Backbone bond lengths (Angstrom), bond angles and torsions (degrees), N, CA, C in turn:
res aa  C-N    CA-C-N  psi(-1)  N-CA   C-N-CA  omega(-1)  CA-C   N-CA-C  phi
1 X - - - 1.470 - - 1.528 111.75 -
2 X 1.339 115.89 -36.57 1.458 120.38 -177.20 1.516 111.64 -112.56
3 X 1.321 116.61 26.22 1.454 120.22 -177.41 1.524 109.76 113.15
4 X 1.325 116.69 174.15 1.468 120.24 -173.15 1.519 114.61 -63.89
5 X 1.336 118.05 -24.24 1.470 119.99 -178.35 1.522 112.88 -102.01
6 X 1.323 117.13 -0.95 1.450 121.16 179.95 1.518 112.68 -88.36
7 X 1.341 117.10 174.31 1.467 120.82 -179.20 1.522 111.91 -70.04
8 X 1.305 115.76 148.94 1.463 122.08 175.54 1.532 109.15 -83.90
9 X 1.326 115.61 165.95 1.461 121.27 -177.65 1.518 111.01 -58.94
10 X 1.317 117.82 -40.28 1.459 120.08 179.81 1.522 110.97 -63.72
11 X 1.336 116.90 -40.89 1.464 120.16 178.61 1.517 111.40 -62.18
12 X 1.338 116.48 -42.02 1.457 120.06 178.45 1.524 111.67 -65.41
13 X 1.344 116.82 -36.21 1.462 120.01 178.51 1.521 110.92 -64.39
14 X 1.343 116.87 -43.16 1.462 120.49 178.30 1.522 109.86 -63.03
15 X 1.315 116.98 -41.90 1.456 120.77 178.38 1.522 110.88 -60.87
16 X 1.336 116.15 -46.06 1.468 121.01 -175.80 1.516 112.80 -64.50
17 X 1.341 117.03 -23.70 1.464 121.04 -179.34 1.528 111.44 -96.71
18 X 1.313 117.15 7.75 1.466 122.51 178.14 1.529 109.74 -101.81
19 X 1.323 115.63 177.37 1.458 120.07 169.96 1.523 108.46 -71.43
20 X 1.321 117.03 166.59 1.470 119.91 178.66 1.528 109.90 -59.47
21 X 1.329 116.90 -46.66 1.472 119.93 -177.24 1.525 111.18 -62.94
22 X 1.330 116.96 -49.78 1.466 120.65 -179.60 1.522 110.89 -65.37
23 X 1.331 116.96 -38.39 1.451 120.59 -179.72 1.523 112.00 -61.23
24 X 1.330 116.26 -42.57 1.463 119.23 -179.76 1.518 112.47 -76.15
25 X 1.325 117.70 -28.33 1.465 119.44 170.84 1.522 110.10 -59.56
26 X 1.329 116.46 -42.19 1.466 120.74 -179.58 1.515 111.91 -69.66
27 X 1.321 116.86 -38.80 1.463 121.12 -175.67 1.528 113.06 -79.25
28 X 1.320 117.22 -20.61 1.465 121.61 -169.59 1.531 115.01 -49.58
29 X 1.358 120.37 -46.85 1.460 119.04 -175.93 1.539 113.61 -61.47
30 X 1.340 117.48 -24.20 1.465 120.69 -178.09 1.531 113.16 -115.48
31 X 1.338 116.05 6.34 1.464 119.87 -173.74 1.523 112.10 -58.56
32 X 1.320 117.99 -39.92 1.469 120.90 -176.25 1.521 112.61 -68.73
33 X 1.337 117.71 -8.23 1.461 121.71 177.94 1.522 111.43 -107.25
34 X 1.328 116.04 25.24 1.454 122.23 176.75 1.530 109.46 -121.15
35 X 1.353 117.27 163.96 1.474 119.31 175.50 1.525 113.91 -70.71
36 X 1.347 117.34 -6.08 1.457 120.63 -177.19 1.530 112.11 -75.43
37 X 1.322 117.60 -22.26 1.465 120.21 178.09 1.521 109.41 -71.04
38 X 1.330 117.00 139.25 1.464 120.46 178.68 1.530 109.89 -61.06
39 X 1.329 118.71 126.02 1.469 121.28 -177.67 1.528 112.49 -63.82
40 X 1.321 115.79 149.97 1.459 120.99 179.78 1.527 113.23 -57.32
41 X 1.352 120.70 -40.53 1.464 118.55 179.07 1.529 113.15 -59.37
42 X 1.339 117.66 -34.46 1.466 120.30 177.07 1.519 110.43 -69.01
43 X 1.328 116.96 -44.38 1.455 120.52 178.51 1.528 111.16 -60.66
44 X 1.335 116.19 -42.71 1.470 120.17 -178.81 1.532 110.73 -65.83
45 X 1.351 116.77 -40.56 1.467 120.19 -179.40 1.523 110.69 -65.67
46 X 1.313 117.28 -40.92 1.460 120.79 178.53 1.522 110.40 -66.35
47 X 1.328 117.49 -41.77 1.454 120.53 178.87 1.519 110.86 -61.19
48 X 1.332 117.79 -40.59 1.460 121.07 179.50 1.529 110.91 -65.35
49 X 1.342 117.07 -41.89 1.464 120.77 179.63 1.528 110.92 -65.65
50 X 1.332 117.14 -42.39 1.458 119.74 179.91 1.530 111.50 -68.30
51 X 1.328 117.31 -33.54 1.462 120.01 177.00 1.522 111.05 -61.80
52 X 1.331 115.90 -33.73 1.475 119.29 177.90 1.532 111.29 -72.54
53 X 1.325 117.43 -25.58 1.463 122.12 -178.78 1.516 112.73 -92.60
54 X 1.331 118.16 -20.67 1.447 123.27 -174.67 1.512 113.71 -90.77
55 X 1.335 117.07 -158.64 1.464 126.73 7.81 1.524 111.92 -78.62
56 X 1.341 113.91 168.73 1.450 121.42 -179.35 1.524 109.64 -120.67
57 X 1.330 115.59 165.80 1.459 121.11 176.28 1.516 110.64 -84.55
58 X 1.343 117.33 -104.57 1.452 122.19 -177.84 1.533 109.99 -91.03
59 X 1.335 115.93 141.54 1.463 120.67 -177.49 1.513 112.94 -123.41
60 X 1.330 115.97 149.84 1.459 123.55 177.98 1.516 110.26 -129.92
61 X 1.334 116.34 130.42 1.461 122.13 174.07 1.533 107.79 -100.72
62 X 1.316 116.06 112.69 1.469 122.55 -177.70 1.522 109.43 -82.53
63 X 1.344 117.05 124.43 1.466 122.39 -176.16 1.531 109.01 60.04
64 X 1.314 115.69 60.28 1.456 122.25 -168.42 1.518 113.75 -72.44
65 X 1.326 119.21 -16.71 1.461 120.13 179.90 1.521 111.07 58.04
66 X 1.333 115.70 -133.93 1.459 120.14 -177.68 1.524 112.82 -84.17
67 X 1.325 117.48 4.63 1.456 119.87 168.28 1.509 117.20 103.03
68 X 1.325 119.02 13.61 1.467 120.44 -178.84 1.537 111.45 -58.70
69 X 1.315 117.16 -42.76 1.465 120.92 -177.59 1.511 114.05 -74.23
70 X 1.337 116.58 -18.33 1.467 119.19 179.54 1.527 111.46 -64.75
71 X 1.335 116.29 -31.88 1.453 119.63 175.82 1.498 112.96 -65.10
72 X 1.342 116.55 -34.30 1.464 120.93 175.98 1.522 109.82 -63.21
73 X 1.325 116.85 -47.99 1.461 120.75 -179.94 1.531 111.33 -61.87
74 X 1.328 116.61 -38.85 1.463 119.80 -178.51 1.524 111.96 -61.76
75 X 1.333 117.01 -25.88 1.466 120.55 -179.81 1.517 112.60 -78.95
76 X 1.338 118.23 -24.20 1.467 119.65 -171.51 1.525 113.50 -120.53
77 X 1.341 118.55 -5.43 1.466 121.78 -176.90 1.536 110.06 -110.25
78 X 1.331 116.50 134.43 1.467 121.31 -175.65 1.524 113.00 -93.51
79 X 1.357 116.87 -24.44 1.458 119.21 -165.85 1.517 114.53 -114.52
80 X 1.312 117.56 27.07 1.449 119.99 176.88 1.515 112.85 109.34
81 X 1.328 114.98 155.54 1.446 122.96 -175.19 1.520 108.37 -131.99
82 X 1.346 115.84 138.60 1.458 122.28 178.73 1.527 108.89 -127.38
83 X 1.328 115.79 140.95 1.459 120.86 172.02 1.504 109.96 -118.56
84 X 1.323 117.13 140.96 1.465 120.81 178.30 1.529 108.52 -129.33
85 X 1.332 116.11 136.34 1.456 122.32 178.11 1.514 107.91 -157.44
86 X 1.336 117.28 155.14 1.462 118.02 -179.37 1.529 112.13 -97.01
87 X 1.346 117.92 0.31 1.450 121.55 178.94 1.520 109.59 -97.97
88 X 1.329 117.21 115.85 1.462 120.94 177.50 1.527 110.78 -63.25
89 X 1.328 117.25 -35.00 1.464 120.68 179.48 1.513 111.56 -64.55
90 X 1.324 116.99 -43.89 1.455 120.50 178.57 1.525 111.24 -63.44
91 X 1.324 116.88 -42.38 1.458 120.48 -179.24 1.531 110.93 -65.37
92 X 1.325 117.39 -34.22 1.461 119.94 178.44 1.532 110.45 -62.38
93 X 1.326 116.20 -42.31 1.474 119.81 177.87 1.524 110.02 -67.46
94 X 1.328 117.03 -43.84 1.464 121.33 179.11 1.526 110.79 -58.47
95 X 1.321 117.02 -38.03 1.466 121.02 -179.43 1.519 110.88 -62.35
96 X 1.326 115.94 -40.25 1.471 119.55 177.71 1.526 111.05 -66.75
97 X 1.325 116.87 -38.21 1.444 121.53 -176.89 1.531 113.33 -70.36
98 X 1.310 116.57 -24.62 1.484 119.78 -170.04 1.511 113.68 -113.50
99 X 1.304 118.73 14.47 1.465 121.22 -177.50 1.535 111.96 -58.06
100 X 1.324 116.26 -36.79 1.470 119.44 -175.92 1.515 113.16 -103.04
101 X 1.340 117.65 8.93 1.461 120.74 -176.81 1.530 111.04 -71.57
102 X 1.316 115.22 139.46 1.460 121.96 175.63 1.532 108.84 -128.90
103 X 1.351 118.84 129.77 1.470 126.83 2.90 1.522 111.82 -66.43
104 X 1.349 117.18 163.06 1.464 120.89 -176.24 1.534 111.97 -57.79
105 X 1.334 115.39 149.90 1.459 121.93 -179.30 1.525 109.47 -109.94
106 X 1.321 116.19 131.21 1.471 122.48 172.14 1.536 108.30 -105.28
107 X 1.318 117.19 138.41 1.464 121.27 -178.89 1.533 108.28 -120.42
108 X 1.335 114.91 133.27 1.456 121.24 -174.97 1.529 109.01 -130.21
109 X 1.301 115.82 131.76 1.467 120.03 175.42 1.525 108.64 -90.42
110 X 1.321 116.37 118.34 1.465 120.82 -179.00 1.520 109.15 -166.62
111 X 1.324 115.89 163.03 1.458 123.32 175.37 1.531 108.52 -85.88
112 X 1.325 116.31 129.86 1.464 120.43 -179.74 1.517 112.31 -60.97
113 X 1.311 117.55 -20.32 1.470 121.33 179.72 1.527 112.65 -82.52
114 X 1.345 116.37 -4.28 1.474 121.37 177.64 1.520 107.66 -147.97
115 X 1.321 116.41 70.73 1.460 121.65 -173.62 1.532 111.34 -69.74
116 X 1.337 117.38 132.72 1.465 120.61 -175.87 1.525 113.06 -91.99
117 X 1.315 116.53 45.43 1.467 121.00 -177.40 1.522 109.89 -128.45
118 X 1.302 115.27 155.10 1.449 120.45 167.83 1.519 108.93 -87.32
119 X 1.326 115.31 -160.18 1.462 121.02 -179.32 1.531 107.89 -81.65
120 X 1.331 117.12 83.76 1.461 120.68 -164.63 1.526 114.61 -122.11
121 X 1.360 118.60 -4.13 1.454 119.78 -168.90 1.534 111.59 -123.98
122 X 1.339 113.31 147.89 1.470 120.97 176.88 1.524 111.78 -101.77
123 X 1.313 116.61 -20.92 1.472 121.67 179.19 1.519 109.14 -145.26
124 X 1.321 114.79 131.88 1.462 121.34 175.84 1.520 107.46 -126.29
125 X 1.336 117.22 131.58 1.461 121.28 178.63 1.514 109.50 -123.75
126 X 1.330 115.46 162.11 1.462 120.68 172.64 1.515 107.93 -152.88
127 X 1.340 115.02 141.24 1.459 121.42 -177.89 1.527 109.94 -128.57
128 X 1.324 116.23 111.40 1.453 120.65 170.69 1.514 116.09 69.73
129 X 1.316 118.62 20.01 1.467 120.32 -174.66 1.521 113.56 -99.37
130 X 1.324 118.98 -14.55 1.459 119.54 -168.99 1.525 114.06 -69.39
131 X 1.325 117.28 -19.87 1.466 118.69 177.42 1.506 113.48 -66.49
132 X 1.350 116.88 -13.07 1.451 120.48 179.16 1.533 112.66 -89.00
133 X 1.315 116.01 4.38 1.458 120.30 178.64 1.529 109.57 -120.92
134 X 1.303 116.91 131.43 1.455 120.77 175.79 1.520 109.38 -70.66
135 X 1.338 118.26 152.08 1.469 119.67 -179.23 1.523 114.13 -51.66
136 X 1.331 116.80 -35.90 1.469 118.58 -178.95 1.531 112.66 -71.01
137 X 1.348 117.41 -13.61 1.463 120.77 179.21 1.533 112.72 -88.56
138 X 1.330 118.01 -15.03 1.470 120.11 -175.29 1.522 113.52 -61.32
139 X 1.345 120.99 -41.67 1.476 118.76 178.70 1.529 112.11 -56.29
140 X 1.322 117.05 -45.73 1.461 119.49 179.01 1.510 112.81 -65.95
141 X 1.337 116.85 -38.13 1.458 120.99 178.02 1.517 111.08 -62.74
142 X 1.339 116.65 -45.32 1.466 119.63 -178.30 1.523 111.80 -70.05
143 X 1.328 116.80 -30.10 1.461 119.97 174.44 1.519 110.19 -64.55
144 X 1.344 116.67 -41.08 1.459 120.39 175.68 1.520 111.54 -61.03
145 X 1.328 116.71 -45.02 1.465 120.69 179.03 1.532 110.13 -59.53
146 X 1.316 116.30 -46.44 1.462 121.70 -179.84 1.537 110.37 -58.21
147 X 1.328 116.27 -37.97 1.465 120.60 -173.97 1.523 113.29 -71.96
148 X 1.346 117.89 -21.94 1.476 118.97 -177.79 1.525 112.31 -101.90
149 X 1.329 117.39 -1.49 1.458 121.15 176.64 1.526 111.19 -91.56
150 X 1.309 117.63 138.85 1.447 121.42 172.11 1.536 109.55 -72.10
151 X 1.312 118.98 156.50 1.470 120.46 175.08 1.527 110.15 -52.89
152 X 1.314 115.20 132.42 1.458 120.70 -175.66 1.511 114.05 87.22
153 X 1.351 117.42 -6.45 1.454 120.90 179.64 1.519 112.36 -73.57
154 X 1.326 115.82 160.93 1.479 121.66 -173.59 1.521 111.75 -125.68
155 X 1.317 114.18 145.21 1.471 124.32 172.98 1.513 106.88 -113.21
156 X 1.329 117.27 117.83 1.469 120.88 -173.02 1.522 110.82 -126.44
157 X 1.323 115.13 140.20 1.463 119.86 176.40 1.537 109.26 -158.07
158 X 1.336 117.50 146.63 1.465 120.06 179.84 1.523 110.60 -83.71
159 X 1.326 115.29 147.53 1.467 121.79 172.50 1.528 108.25 -130.40
160 X 1.307 115.73 138.72 1.460 121.15 178.78 1.513 109.65 -97.45
161 X 1.325 116.97 147.25 1.451 120.76 175.71 1.530 108.60 -61.41
162 X 1.328 117.73 138.18 1.468 119.41 -178.25 1.521 110.99 -65.40
163 X 1.325 117.96 139.94 1.467 119.69 178.33 1.530 111.11 -66.65
164 X 1.295 115.96 148.61 1.470 120.70 177.99 1.520 110.20 -77.53
165 X 1.352 116.99 152.96 1.475 119.33 178.66 1.515 114.33 -57.62
166 X 1.333 117.33 -20.95 1.466 120.01 177.93 1.525 112.13 -80.36
167 X 1.337 117.03 -7.53 1.464 120.97 -177.66 1.526 111.11 -88.28
168 X 1.343 117.45 140.19 1.480 119.63 174.54 1.512 112.47 -59.70
169 X 1.356 117.21 -30.47 1.463 120.33 179.66 1.527 111.03 -62.48
170 X 1.341 117.03 -38.26 1.464 121.28 178.40 1.533 110.15 -56.01
171 X 1.314 116.19 -48.53 1.478 120.56 -177.14 1.516 111.83 -72.70
172 X 1.332 117.46 -31.48 1.462 120.23 176.37 1.525 110.26 -64.23
173 X 1.355 116.83 -46.19 1.464 120.63 -179.48 1.529 111.37 -67.67
174 X 1.334 115.77 -38.55 1.469 119.48 177.00 1.531 110.06 -62.41
175 X 1.336 116.28 -43.57 1.467 120.09 178.78 1.518 111.81 -63.65
176 X 1.352 116.92 -40.48 1.455 119.97 178.77 1.517 111.56 -62.39
177 X 1.351 116.44 -48.22 1.458 119.99 -179.18 1.521 111.29 -62.71
178 X 1.325 116.70 -39.38 1.465 120.21 178.59 1.524 110.63 -62.84
179 X 1.331 115.96 -44.46 1.468 119.78 179.42 1.537 110.77 -62.13
180 X 1.348 116.78 -39.13 1.462 119.87 179.61 1.534 111.12 -66.71
181 X 1.322 116.78 -37.95 1.467 119.10 179.28 1.522 110.88 -67.28
182 X 1.315 117.42 -38.98 1.478 120.79 176.44 1.516 109.31 -65.00
183 X 1.333 116.77 -45.35 1.475 120.63 179.49 1.521 110.88 -57.84
184 X 1.334 117.45 -44.27 1.457 120.65 -176.84 1.521 112.52 -74.31
185 X 1.326 116.42 -19.99 1.465 119.34 177.04 1.526 111.83 -76.54
186 X 1.329 117.35 -23.57 1.480 119.93 -173.07 1.530 112.25 -119.01
187 X 1.334 118.69 -3.69 1.468 120.03 -173.47 1.522 110.19 -138.25
188 X 1.332 115.85 140.53 1.443 122.60 175.00 1.528 108.98 -126.35
189 X 1.336 117.22 146.05 1.464 128.54 1.31 1.521 111.97 -74.50
190 X 1.344 117.09 159.66 1.464 119.31 179.06 1.522 111.85 -69.69
191 X 1.330 115.57 154.77 1.457 121.74 173.49 1.521 106.10 -121.36
192 X 1.342 115.80 103.25 1.464 120.71 -174.99 1.526 109.18 -85.80
193 X 1.328 115.94 111.20 1.465 122.18 175.43 1.522 107.05 -159.84
194 X 1.346 115.67 95.56 1.452 120.76 -177.44 1.521 109.37 -123.93
195 X 1.310 115.74 117.99 1.467 120.66 -176.96 1.524 113.19 -75.68
196 X 1.323 118.17 -24.36 1.457 120.18 -172.81 1.534 112.70 -105.76
197 X 1.339 117.96 9.69 1.463 120.98 -178.99 1.519 112.83 -87.88
198 X 1.337 116.78 -9.11 1.462 122.02 -175.23 1.521 108.58 -98.49
199 X 1.339 116.95 95.60 1.458 122.16 -176.60 1.519 109.98 -101.02
200 X 1.314 116.56 125.93 1.462 122.30 -170.78 1.531 112.01 -54.70
201 X 1.322 117.66 -49.54 1.458 120.22 -177.39 1.514 112.32 -61.52
202 X 1.341 116.68 -41.31 1.459 120.37 178.83 1.523 111.17 -64.45
203 X 1.327 115.65 -40.48 1.468 120.18 -177.42 1.521 110.68 -66.85
204 X 1.340 117.17 -42.62 1.467 119.77 177.70 1.522 110.09 -60.77
205 X 1.320 116.98 -40.63 1.471 120.22 178.31 1.515 111.94 -62.30
206 X 1.334 117.07 -42.53 1.469 119.88 179.45 1.521 111.53 -68.02
207 X 1.321 117.56 -37.77 1.462 120.43 177.24 1.527 110.81 -63.24
208 X 1.328 116.51 -41.68 1.465 120.79 179.33 1.526 110.10 -63.82
209 X 1.330 116.67 -42.64 1.469 119.88 179.22 1.527 111.91 -66.39
210 X 1.331 116.73 -26.18 1.471 120.09 177.83 1.525 112.05 -78.95
211 X 1.340 117.81 -5.14 1.460 121.16 176.01 1.501 115.58 105.37
212 X 1.347 117.69 13.43 1.462 121.22 -179.24 1.526 111.66 -95.00
213 X 1.340 114.52 151.06 1.462 121.60 163.68 1.534 106.95 -94.58
214 X 1.318 117.42 124.82 1.472 120.28 -169.47 1.522 110.39 -112.58
215 X 1.328 115.43 133.21 1.462 122.91 173.50 1.510 108.07 -137.11
216 X 1.342 116.34 166.38 1.462 119.35 175.53 1.521 108.96 -136.97
217 X 1.322 114.93 152.03 1.465 121.89 -177.42 1.524 108.17 -130.91
218 X 1.323 116.45 129.76 1.459 120.46 178.06 1.533 109.89 -62.62
219 X 1.329 115.43 146.27 1.461 122.20 173.51 1.521 107.34 -109.13
220 X 1.335 118.00 83.84 1.465 120.95 -172.25 1.516 113.69 -64.08
221 X 1.336 117.04 -22.44 1.464 120.29 179.85 1.529 111.88 -62.12
222 X 1.344 116.87 -21.94 1.468 121.14 -177.72 1.515 112.96 -96.14
223 X 1.330 116.84 9.01 1.457 120.62 171.59 1.522 114.70 87.20
224 X 1.333 113.96 -178.93 1.470 121.31 -177.84 1.527 110.67 -130.46
225 X 1.323 114.11 156.61 1.465 119.35 174.38 1.522 109.38 -82.61
226 X 1.324 116.07 174.21 1.459 120.44 -175.79 1.525 112.91 -62.39
227 X 1.338 117.06 -26.73 1.460 119.71 178.75 1.525 112.54 -84.45
228 X 1.328 117.47 3.58 1.463 121.73 178.76 1.521 114.89 91.81
229 X 1.319 118.26 -9.97 1.472 120.51 178.73 1.522 109.38 -75.31
230 X 1.335 117.29 152.25 1.472 119.74 -177.81 1.526 112.02 -71.23
231 X 1.322 115.21 148.07 1.459 120.21 174.39 1.525 111.26 -67.04
232 X 1.321 116.58 -29.10 1.471 120.11 -175.18 1.525 110.43 -146.49
233 X 1.329 114.97 149.71 1.445 122.57 175.17 1.521 109.31 -131.68
234 X 1.324 114.72 156.90 1.454 121.23 171.48 1.521 108.00 -103.23
235 X 1.315 116.32 116.63 1.461 121.35 174.50 1.534 107.43 -83.02
236 X 1.313 115.90 129.91 1.466 121.72 177.87 1.522 108.02 -124.44
237 X 1.322 115.65 110.38 1.457 122.43 178.76 1.525 107.73 -103.66
238 X 1.321 116.38 116.92 1.468 121.86 -172.42 1.520 110.76 -105.80
239 X 1.313 115.63 131.03 1.468 119.56 172.34 1.528 108.50 -77.50
240 X 1.332 119.22 119.89 1.471 120.19 -176.46 1.529 112.21 -60.43
241 X 1.328 114.59 150.53 1.463 119.35 175.59 1.513 112.09 -76.59
242 X 1.334 115.86 -24.77 1.464 120.17 -177.83 1.521 109.15 -127.03
243 X 1.318 115.69 151.35 1.458 121.64 177.87 1.535 109.18 -79.69
244 X 1.317 116.44 175.63 1.453 121.29 -176.89 1.525 112.64 -61.40
245 X 1.348 116.91 -27.45 1.471 119.32 -179.77 1.531 112.76 -88.79
246 X 1.361 116.20 4.64 1.452 119.77 176.85 1.517 114.42 93.97
247 X 1.317 118.06 -7.85 1.462 119.40 179.19 1.529 110.59 -76.23
248 X 1.319 115.54 161.30 1.465 120.59 -177.98 1.532 108.43 -70.53
249 X 1.351 115.74 133.72 1.460 122.49 178.55 1.523 108.03 -76.56
250 X 1.316 116.78 117.73 1.471 119.61 -178.16 1.510 111.75 -101.61
């Protein structure tokens, strides 16, 4: 479906009728040959933006998949890189991809909604994972992120400008989300993957309520829309070093 090395239609159908975890275990060996992998230009633009904001100490890639984002962290983090994902298949591929990465990469199988870390990271990134979380799950997810960042640490992720209703992409994403909602209404277990459930304003509000200071930075490498606004931005949610009363954030 996506070229000679990508998954066939039958493989995608089996994946779509599985749970999210089982589906990604099945897709993992061919995931990097699908459009679902974060494109290199996005990874490069994020790495350039983070380099301007860094350097950082220890980094964590949330829902790391086959490891595309781990390379970004390796460029900007001095004290080691960790990837976490709940798919054993994805982690197996990521392990092969990162054997020679420096600084060394640690891979952990865990649910992002219950991270098994203390306050150990200075930078946390995520690429393309938010569609696997329902809107009601975001507060808990962001609380988990906040809990594993050191004071002054940052949570960064790229967001693309929403397509206009006149764009074919708008209707493609709407059709995909509609098909997923129909699938989940008639089939169990559910497969949570919604491209249009991640609304920028809502997400900023939830990050603020979780205790972050939120800013965004244009990614000019990815171009601009006709009105001059950037096609993509990097959201950077920072855990404050001090609490509201001026004491040190521990």
